[in-house]
C-alpha positions in Angstrom: 0.0 0.0 0.0 2.8 2.4 0.9 4.5 1.6 -2.4 1.2 2.3 -4.3 0.9 5.6 -2.3 4.4 6.6 -3.4 3.6 5.8 -7.0 0.4 8.0 -6.8 2.4 10.8 -5.3 5.1 10.6 -8.1 2.4 10.5 -10.8 0.8 13.6 -9.3 4.1 15.4 -9.0 4.8 14.6 -12.7 2.0 16.9 -13.8 1.9 19.2 -10.8 5.5 20.4 -11.1 5.2 21.4 -14.8 1.8 23.1 -14.0 3.4 25.1 -11.2 6.3 26.0 -13.4 3.9 27.3 -16.1 2.0 29.4 -13.6 5.2 30.9 -12.2 6.4 31.9 -15.7 3.1 33.4 -16.5 3.1 35.5 -13.3 6.7 36.7 -13.9 6.2 37.1 -17.6 2.9 38.9 -17.2 4.4 41.3 -14.7 7.3 42.2 -16.9 5.2 42.1 -20.0 3.0 44.9 -18.7 6.0 47.3 -19.2 6.7 46.0 -22.7 4.6 48.6 -24.5 6.4 51.4 -22.8 9.9 50.8 -24.4 9.1 53.5 -26.9 9.0 56.0 -24.1 12.7 55.4 -23.2 14.1 55.2 -26.7 17.0 57.5 -27.6 17.1 58.0 -31.4 19.2 61.2 -31.6 22.7 60.5 -33.0 24.1 62.9 -30.4 23.2 60.3 -27.8 25.5 57.7 -29.5 28.9 59.4 -29.2 31.3 59.3 -26.3 31.9 62.5 -24.3 35.4 62.7 -25.8 34.2 63.2 -29.4 34.8 66.7 -30.7 31.2 67.1 -31.9 29.9 66.0 -28.4 32.1 68.6 -26.7 30.9 71.3 -29.1 27.3 70.3 -28.5 27.8 70.8 -24.7 29.3 74.2 -25.4 26.5 75.2 -27.8 23.9 74.7 -25.0 25.4 77.7 -23.3 24.6 79.9 -26.3 21.1 78.4 -26.9 20.1 77.9 -23.3 19.9 74.1 -23.5 19.3 71.3 -26.0 17.9 72.4 -29.3 16.9 70.8 -32.7 16.7 72.8 -35.9 14.1 72.2 -38.6 13.9 73.8 -42.0 10.5 74.7 -43.6 11.0 75.1 -47.4 8.3 76.5 -49.8 8.7 76.4 -53.5 6.7 76.9 -56.7 8.1 76.3 -60.2 8.0 79.6 -62.1 8.4 81.7 -58.9 6.5 82.4 -55.7 3.3 84.5 -56.2 2.2 87.4 -53.9 -0.5 84.9 -52.5 2.3 82.4 -51.7 4.2 85.1 -49.9 1.1 86.0 -47.8 0.6 82.3 -47.1 4.2 81.9 -45.9 3.9 85.0 -43.7 0.7 83.6 -42.2 2.4 80.3 -41.4 5.3 82.2 -39.7 2.8 84.1 -37.5 1.0 80.8 -36.7 4.2 79.1 -35.8 5.1 82.0 -33.4 1.7 81.9 -31.8 1.4 78.1 -31.4 5.0 77.0 -30.9 6.8 80.2 -29.7 7.2 78.9 -26.1 8.9 75.7 -27.5 11.5 77.6 -29.5 14.9 78.8 -28.3 14.6 81.9 -30.5 12.1 83.4 -32.9 12.0 81.6 -36.3 14.4 83.0 -39.0 12.8 84.0 -42.2 11.2 83.8 -44.5 14.5 83.9 -46.5 13.9 84.1 -50.2 16.1 82.1 -52.7 18.2 83.9 -55.3 15.9 82.6 -58.1 12.8 83.8 -56.3 11.2 80.4 -56.6 11.5 79.3 -53.0 11.6 80.6 -49.4 12.6 79.0 -46.2 12.0 79.4 -42.5 14.4 78.0 -39.9 12.9 76.9 -36.6 15.0 76.1 -33.6 13.1 73.8 -31.2 14.1 73.8 -27.5 14.8 70.4 -26.0 15.2 67.1 -27.8 12.1 65.1 -26.9 11.5 63.1 -30.1 7.8 62.5 -29.5 7.0 66.1 -28.8 9.1 67.1 -31.8 7.2 64.7 -34.0 3.8 66.2 -33.0 5.0 69.8 -33.7 6.6 68.9 -37.0 3.5 67.0 -38.2 1.4 70.1 -37.4 3.8 72.3 -39.4 3.8 69.9 -42.3 0.0 69.8 -42.4 -0.1 73.6 -42.5 2.8 74.2 -44.9 1.4 71.7 -47.4 -2.2 72.8 -47.5 -2.0 75.1 -50.6 -2.4 73.6 -54.1 0.6 74.3 -56.3 2.8 75.6 -53.5 5.2 72.9 -52.2 5.7 73.0 -48.5 8.0 70.5 -46.7 9.9 70.2 -43.5 13.5 68.9 -43.4 16.7 69.5 -41.5 17.6 67.4 -38.4 14.1 68.0 -36.9 12.3 66.8 -40.0 14.5 63.7 -40.2 13.9 62.9 -36.5 10.2 63.2 -37.0 10.3 60.8 -39.9 12.4 58.4 -37.8 9.9 58.4 -35.0 7.1 57.7 -37.4 8.9 54.6 -38.5 9.7 53.4 -35.0 6.1 53.9 -33.9 5.2 51.1 -36.2 7.5 48.5 -34.6 5.1 47.2 -32.0 2.4 46.8 -34.6 3.4 46.0 -38.1 6.7 44.3 -37.3 5.5 42.0 -34.6 2.4 41.0 -36.6 4.5 40.3 -39.7 7.1 38.3 -37.7 4.5 36.2 -35.9 2.6 35.5 -39.1 5.8 34.3 -40.9 6.9 32.1 -38.0 3.5 30.6 -37.6 3.3 29.7 -41.3 6.7 28.0 -41.2 6.0 26.1 -38.1 2.7 24.8 -39.4 4.6 23.5 -42.5 7.4 22.0 -40.4 5.3 20.3 -37.8 2.2 19.6 -39.8 0.3 20.3 -36.6 -2.0 23.2 -35.5 -1.0 22.8 -31.8 2.8 22.9 -31.7 3.1 26.2 -33.6 0.8 27.9 -31.1 2.7 26.4 -28.1 6.1 27.6 -29.5 4.8 31.0 -30.4 3.1 31.4 -27.1 6.4 30.6 -25.2 8.3 32.9 -27.5 5.7 35.6 -26.7 6.3 35.2 -23.0 10.1 35.5 -23.6 9.5 38.6 -25.7 7.4 40.3 -23.0 10.0 39.5 -20.3 12.8 40.8 -22.5 11.0 44.1 -23.3 9.9 44.6 -19.7 13.5 44.2 -18.4 14.8 46.5 -21.1 12.3 49.1 -20.2 13.1 49.0 -16.5 16.9 49.2 -17.2 16.6 52.0 -19.8 14.2 54.0 -17.6 16.9 54.0 -14.9 19.6 55.0 -17.4 21.4 51.6 -17.0 21.4 51.0 -20.8 20.5 52.9 -24.0 17.8 51.6 -26.4 17.0 53.0 -29.8 14.1 52.3 -32.2 16.4 50.1 -34.3 17.6 48.2 -31.2 14.0 47.5 -30.2 13.2 46.2 -33.6 16.2 43.9 -33.7 15.4 42.7 -30.1 11.9 41.7 -31.1 12.9 39.6 -34.1 15.9 38.2 -32.3 13.9 36.8 -29.4 11.3 35.3 -31.6 13.8 33.9 -34.1 16.4 32.5 -31.7 13.7 31.3 -29.3 12.0 29.4 -32.1 15.4 27.9 -33.0 15.9 26.6 -29.5 12.3 25.3 -29.4 12.8 23.4 -32.7 15.9 21.6 -31.3 14.0 20.7 -28.1 10.9 19.6 -29.8 12.8 17.5 -32.4 14.6 15.6 -29.7 11.4 15.2 -27.7 9.8 13.6 -30.8 12.7 11.2 -31.1 12.4 10.2 -27.5 8.7 9.7 -27.6 9.4 6.8 -30.0 11.9 5.4 -27.5 9.9 6.0 -24.3 6.3 5.1 -23.6 6.1 7.8 -20.8 6.0 11.4 -22.1 7.7 12.5 -18.8 10.7 10.1 -19.4 10.8 11.3 -23.0 10.9 15.0 -22.1 13.5 14.4 -19.3 15.8 12.5 -21.8 15.2 15.1 -24.5 16.0 18.0 -22.1 19.3 16.3 -21.0 20.3 15.8 -24.6 19.3 19.3 -25.7 20.5 21.5 -22.8 24.2 21.5 -23.7 23.9 22.6 -27.3 21.1 25.1 -26.5 23.1 26.6 -23.6 26.3 26.7 -25.7 24.5 28.3 -28.6 22.9 31.0 -26.4 26.1 31.6 -24.5 27.9 32.2 -27.8 25.4 34.7 -28.9 25.2 36.4 -25.5 28.9 36.7 -25.1 29.4 37.8 -28.7 26.8 40.5 -28.2 28.3 41.6 -24.9 31.6 42.3 -26.8 29.8 45.3 -28.1 30.2 46.9 -24.6 33.8 47.8 -25.6 32.5 49.9 -28.4 32.8 53.7 -28.2 29.3 54.2 -29.7 26.6 54.2 -27.1 24.2 52.8 -29.7 26.4 49.7 -30.0 27.0 49.6 -26.3 23.2 49.6 -25.8 22.6 47.0 -28.5 24.9 44.4 -26.9 23.1 44.1 -23.5 19.7 44.7 -24.9 20.0 41.8 -27.4 21.8 39.7 -24.8 18.8 40.1 -22.4 16.5 39.0 -25.2 18.6 35.8 -25.9 18.8 35.1 -22.1 15.0 35.4 -21.8 14.5 33.1 -24.9 16.9 30.6 -23.4 15.2 30.5 -20.0 11.7 30.1 -21.5 12.7 27.4 -24.0 14.7 25.4 -21.4 12.1 25.5 -18.7 8.7 26.8 -19.8 8.5 24.9 -23.1 9.5 21.5 -21.6 6.8 22.0 -18.9 4.2 22.7 -21.6 5.4 19.7 -23.7 5.3 17.4 -20.6 1.7 18.2 -20.0 0.7 18.0 -23.7 2.7 14.8 -24.5 2.0 13.3 -27.9 -1.1 15.4 -28.3 1.1 18.3 -29.2 2.0 16.6 -32.4 -1.6 15.8 -33.5 -2.5 14.6 -36.0 0.9 13.0 -36.7 1.7 11.7 -33.2 5.0 9.8 -32.8 4.1 6.3 -31.6 6.2 4.4 -29.1 8.5 2.0 -30.9 8.0 3.6 -34.3 11.0 4.1 -36.6 12.3 7.7 -37.0 11.7 9.0 -40.5 14.8 11.2 -40.2 17.1 8.2 -40.7 15.9 7.6 -44.3 15.0 11.0 -45.6 16.7 13.6 -47.8 19.4 14.3 -45.3 20.5 10.7 -45.2 21.0 11.0 -49.0 23.0 14.3 -48.5 25.1 12.4 -45.9 25.9 9.7 -48.4 27.1 12.3 -51.0 29.3 13.9 -48.4 30.7 10.6 -47.3 31.4 9.4 -50.8 33.4 12.6 -52.0 34.2 14.7 -48.9 37.2 16.4 -50.4 35.5 17.3 -53.6 32.5 18.6 -51.6 34.4 20.9 -49.3 36.6 22.3 -52.1 33.6 23.0 -54.3 31.7 24.7 -51.6 34.8 26.7 -50.6 35.2 27.9 -54.2 31.5 29.0 -54.2 32.0 31.0 -51.0 35.2 32.6 -52.5 33.2 33.5 -55.6 30.5 35.2 -53.6 33.2 37.1 -51.5 34.5 38.9 -54.7 31.5 41.2 -54.4 33.1 42.8 -51.4 34.6 45.3 -53.8 31.1 46.6 -54.5 30.3 47.2 -50.8 30.7 50.8 -49.6 30.2 50.9 -45.8 31.5 54.4 -45.0 28.2 55.9 -44.1 25.2 57.3 -46.1 23.4 60.7 -46.0 20.8 60.9 -43.3 18.1 61.7 -45.8 19.1 58.5 -47.7 18.6 56.3 -44.7 14.9 56.0 -45.6 13.5 53.6 -48.1 11.1 55.7 -50.2 10.6 59.5 -50.1 9.6 60.9 -46.7 8.9 64.5 -46.3 12.4 65.3 -44.9 14.1 63.8 -48.0 11.8 65.8 -50.4 12.6 69.0 -48.3 16.4 68.4 -48.6 16.0 68.1 -52.4 14.1 71.4 -52.6 16.7 73.1 -50.3 19.5 71.9 -52.5 17.8 73.2 -55.7 17.3 76.8 -54.4 19.7 77.5 -51.5 23.1 76.6 -50.3 22.6 72.9 -49.7 23.7 73.1 -46.1 21.3 75.9 -45.1 19.5 75.2 -41.9 22.1 72.7 -40.6 25.3 74.7 -40.3 28.6 73.5 -39.0 29.3 75.1 -35.6 32.7 76.4 -34.6 33.3 77.3 -30.9 36.6 79.1 -30.2 38.2 81.6 -27.9 36.5 85.1 -28.4 39.8 86.8 -29.1 40.4 84.5 -32.1 37.1 85.3 -33.8 38.5 87.1 -36.8 41.1 84.4 -37.4 38.4 81.7 -37.2 36.1 83.5 -39.6 38.9 84.1 -42.1 40.1 80.4 -41.9 36.6 79.1 -42.3 35.9 81.3 -45.3 39.0 79.9 -47.0 37.8 76.3 -46.8 36.5 74.9 -50.2 32.8 74.0 -49.9 31.9 76.7 -47.4 29.1 79.0 -48.6 28.8 81.5 -45.7 30.4 82.2 -42.3 28.4 84.1 -39.6 29.3 84.9 -36.0 26.5 83.9 -33.7 24.7 87.1 -32.4 21.8 87.5 -29.9 18.3 87.3 -31.5 16.0 90.1 -30.5 12.8 88.9 -28.7 9.5 88.9 -30.7 8.2 92.5 -31.2 11.5 94.2 -30.4 12.9 96.8 -32.8 16.3 95.6 -34.1 19.1 98.1 -33.4 20.5 100.1 -36.3 24.1 99.0 -35.6 25.2 95.5 -36.4 24.8 93.4 -33.1 28.0 92.2 -31.6 28.8 88.5 -31.5 27.5 86.7 -28.4 30.3 85.8 -26.0 29.8 83.2 -23.2 32.6 82.4 -20.7 35.2 83.8 -23.1 34.0 81.7 -26.0 32.4 82.7 -29.3 30.3 80.7 -31.7 30.6 80.8 -35.5 28.0 79.2 -37.8 29.4 77.9 -41.1 26.9 77.2 -43.9 28.1 74.6 -46.3 27.6 74.7 -50.1 26.9 71.0 -50.2 24.1 69.0 -48.5 24.8 68.8 -44.8 24.4 65.0 -44.7 26.5 64.1 -47.8 30.0 62.6 -48.2 31.1 65.9 -49.6 30.0 67.6 -46.5 32.1 65.2 -44.4 35.2 66.2 -46.5 34.4 69.9 -45.9 34.2 69.3 -42.1 37.6 67.5 -42.2 39.1 70.5 -44.0 37.4 73.0 -41.7 38.7 71.2 -38.6 42.2 71.1 -40.1 42.0 74.9 -40.8 40.7 76.1 -37.4 42.7 73.5 -35.4 45.9 75.1 -36.8 45.1 78.5 -35.4 47.4 79.1 -32.4 45.6 79.8 -29.2 42.1 79.6 -30.7 41.3 76.2 -29.1 38.7 75.9 -31.9 36.4 72.9 -32.1 34.0 72.0 -34.9 30.6 70.4 -34.3 27.0 70.6 -35.6 24.9 68.2 -37.5 27.4 67.2 -40.2 30.3 66.9 -37.8 28.2 64.8 -35.5 27.3 62.3 -38.2 31.0 62.2 -39.3 32.1 61.4 -35.8 29.5 58.6 -35.5 30.7 57.0 -38.8 34.4 57.4 -37.8 33.8 55.9 -34.4 31.8 53.0 -35.9 34.7 52.2 -38.2 37.1 52.2 -35.3 34.7 50.0 -33.3 34.5 47.2 -35.8 38.3 46.9 -35.8 38.2 46.3 -32.1 35.0 44.2 -31.7 35.3 41.8 -34.6 38.5 40.1 -33.3 37.1 40.0 -29.8 34.0 38.2 -31.0 36.0 35.6 -32.8 38.1 34.9 -29.7 35.0 34.5 -27.6 33.4 32.2 -30.1 36.5 30.1 -30.4 36.8 29.7 -26.6 33.1 28.7 -26.2 33.5 26.0 -29.0 36.7 24.6 -27.4 34.9 24.2 -24.1 31.9 22.6 -25.7 33.6 20.2 -28.1 36.7 19.5 -25.8 38.9 20.0 -28.8 41.0 22.7 -30.6 41.0 21.7 -34.3 37.2 21.4 -34.7 36.5 24.8 -33.2 39.2 26.3 -35.4 37.6 24.8 -38.5 34.2 26.0 -37.4 35.4 29.5 -36.9 37.1 29.6 -40.3 34.0 28.3 -42.1 31.8 30.9 -40.3 34.2 33.7 -41.2 34.3 32.5 -44.9 30.5 32.5 -44.8 30.5 36.1 -43.5 32.8 37.4 -46.2 30.7 35.5 -48.8 27.6 37.2 -47.4 29.1 40.7 -47.5 30.1 40.1 -51.1 26.6 39.2 -52.1 25.4 42.2 -50.1 27.8 44.5 -52.0 26.3 43.4 -55.4 22.7 43.4 -54.2 22.8 46.8 -52.4 24.7 48.7 -55.1 23.8 47.1 -58.4 20.3 45.7 -57.8 18.7 48.0 -55.1 20.6 51.2 -55.8 21.3 52.1 -52.3 23.7 55.1 -51.7 25.9 52.9 -49.6 25.9 51.3 -46.1 26.3 52.6 -42.6 29.7 52.2 -41.1 28.1 50.1 -38.3 26.6 47.6 -40.9 29.7 45.3 -41.2 30.0 45.1 -37.4 26.3 44.3 -36.7 26.3 41.9 -39.6 29.4 40.1 -38.3 28.1 39.9 -34.7 24.8 38.4 -35.7 26.1 36.2 -38.5 29.0 34.7 -36.5 27.1 34.3 -33.3 24.0 33.0 -34.9 25.8 31.1 -37.6 27.9 29.2 -35.0 24.5 28.0 -33.5 23.9 25.6 -36.3 27.4 24.3 -36.2 27.0 23.8 -32.5 23.7 21.9 -33.0 25.5 19.7 -35.7 28.8 19.1 -34.0 27.4 18.2 -30.5 25.3 15.5 -32.2 28.3 14.4 -34.3 30.4 14.2 -31.1 27.6 12.1 -29.5 27.3 9.8 -32.5 31.1 9.5 -33.1 31.5 8.2 -29.5 29.1 5.3 -30.3 29.8 4.6 -34.0 33.2 6.0 -34.8 34.3 9.2 -36.4 33.3 9.0 -40.0 30.0 7.2 -39.6 29.2 9.3 -36.6 29.7 12.5 -38.6 27.4 11.3 -41.3 24.9 10.1 -38.8 24.9 13.4 -37.0 24.3 15.2 -40.3 21.5 12.9 -41.3 19.5 13.2 -38.0 20.0 16.9 -37.5 19.6 18.1 -41.1 15.8 18.6 -40.9 15.6 20.4 -37.6 18.6 22.7 -38.3 17.4 23.6 -41.8 13.9 24.5 -40.3 15.6 26.6 -37.6 17.6 28.4 -40.2 14.6 29.1 -42.3 12.7 30.4 -39.3 15.5 32.7 -38.2 16.1 34.0 -41.8 12.4 34.7 -42.2 12.2 36.6 -38.9 15.1 38.8 -39.7 13.7 39.3 -43.2 10.5 40.7 -41.5 12.7 43.7 -40.5 12.5 44.8 -44.1 8.9 46.1 -43.5 10.5 49.0 -41.7 11.4 51.6 -44.3 15.0 52.2 -43.2 18.0 51.4 -45.3 20.2 50.2 -42.4 17.5 47.8 -41.1 16.7 46.6 -44.6 20.4 45.9 -45.3 20.9 44.1 -41.9 17.7 42.1 -42.6 19.0 40.9 -46.0 22.5 40.2 -44.7 21.4 38.1 -41.7 18.6 36.3 -43.7 20.9 35.4 -46.6 23.8 34.6 -44.3 21.8 32.3 -42.1 20.5 30.4 -45.1 24.0 30.2 -46.5 25.2 28.8 -43.2 22.3 26.4 -42.9 22.2 25.0 -46.5 25.8 25.2 -47.6 28.3 25.7 -44.7 26.7 23.4 -42.1 25.2 20.9 -44.6 28.2 20.4 -46.9 31.4 22.3 -45.9 31.6 21.4 -42.2 30.7 17.7 -42.4 32.9 17.2 -45.5 35.9 18.9 -43.8 35.2 16.8 -40.6 35.2 13.6 -42.6 38.3 14.5 -44.7 40.4 15.6 -41.7 39.4 12.5 -39.8 39.9 11.9 -36.1 42.5 14.6 -35.7 39.6 17.0 -35.8 38.9 16.1 -32.2 42.6 16.8 -31.0 43.5 16.8 -28.2 40.2 15.4 -26.8 39.2 11.8 -25.9 37.7 11.1 -29.4 41.1 11.8 -31.0 42.9 9.4 -28.7 40.4 6.6 -28.9 40.6 4.6 -32.2 37.4 3.9 -34.1 36.1 0.4 -34.3 37.4 -1.3 -37.4 33.9 -2.0 -38.7 33.0 1.6 -38.3 36.0 2.7 -40.4 35.2 0.3 -43.2 31.4 0.7 -43.4 28.8 3.3 -43.3 26.1 3.1 -40.6 22.9 1.6 -41.6 21.0 4.9 -41.6 23.2 6.5 -44.2 24.1 3.4 -46.2 
């Protein structure tokens, strides 16, 4: 009787513990998830927030606050009519100016400047300097101005400059929580239904991924609200697809092993326990690789990169915890019902051992050297496109896919005014060096106008007859330098470099150059410096994790080399696609770094999934047949995982931003290349061709294979 009582208790605990675990996750996830919708409130999307305090443009920005009375953001309203502005147009523009003063005067650091007519009399512009830098408030005010400026037929009215660009960015980021998540969830749901041929499992996996996403966004909100980390709109978008994509990958591995064990164990609880033990090592190693690789971004000088690292790492950690503990609890309660209508029966034979991947394994086993040489040549051919990739930065107005209002405004400004009007470079120097600074700036090619900053009279005041004196604060003077080229162009970057060289050379001036163009230049320069530091660090971290996981040196070295080869091949394809097919102006300087971190960290995932199973099978069958067996039984699940992750990153392309679209393509293509070519052909072919030394100096290298295993393929691949 006592024994029967103990059996009853154990049976009750088998379902009670998973149920309690699910309840605990829902309570924690629900609490954190309640903050998920507030992440937009703590985003920082201003490029000025990205640079270190030591950057020249950052120091200038701090000094400029003394002249402007705090943070400020300029916007340029440009009106134009082909053939010339009419008297009615001029009255309309004057009315808009009065309305802006009446409605927004308290939000401006100074009265609007203008209307300033163009030399061809076809356009006029008003420059508005907003106080503060709150993106949401700015977006509301800019939208009001746009609605008023564009309400007259035949008269073009658009808002550009930094303020206009920021408003357009906020419009894009506001769509993240809606359009992006719906698109991602729909893609993943469709793929999972195709993979599992079940209506239940996809809902289970997406539900668990949703809990992980809510936890991740909640934690990010709390940390960002307390200024522990920085989050931007792009970071949040990447976080969302990363959690869903990586979480689904981990789920696919767990579910695949659970299905295998259900054929070997009659009890669903025994099956999930065995599946968990077999899956925990590769899943943890995979997540650890991604987390550590992302945390390498903390050494970056750009705060946007520093923020991306821990934010994405938090997402991966939440996905890992949910898929290792919440998902198994749900599967333990569902059992075989989760796979309905194709339930795996106890004692049935696994279909994976006789499918397409068994045939791929036979091809690899028959000609390993030919296979890896051929795939290496293909990767090398793809990599030649690197010469078409330009990753030195793109104009801010070119960062949008399509033609938002700020981009149209910049085009109109460039047609009728000095292209840099409204976004001047700012020089701050010692007051007694003012004349020397002005003269030096005027001599720089590409400079259209140099104007010392003077106090602006309050509204209604009568301007003095005499020319006002330059404003001096703490012995410093400010000089505004209008460029003759668009303020966000590569030519403007060259002008800023020349301007800095000219004013830095003035003895005793202590001149520094900042402003919108200088800020973007410093961001791009810092990003280029960051990738030289972070990329080798990520490679070292990945190599160490692989050595610890595989207990070898040669195998991790081969895996790192193959992933790097895949990365260069992907960048080569990106170079051709971005420049020759899509016609992008270039790529952001941060693009290669982010592409590398995601492709290497995520690409190694599939090699981890493969090689941990190969190691397991090689211990039982011998090196060569174990390698082919590992390829055969993992091919389906790893390919499915790769397709899911590629599809989730591809969903980022719904956001009309060039950087996000480029990163989406690079990761999606790179993941598919890793899954279908590198992991399926190159890695197993190299492993077979190198032989047992691939496990040096571990136990599998020292232990000879059984003679039978060396002479004959295992039954599942023969």
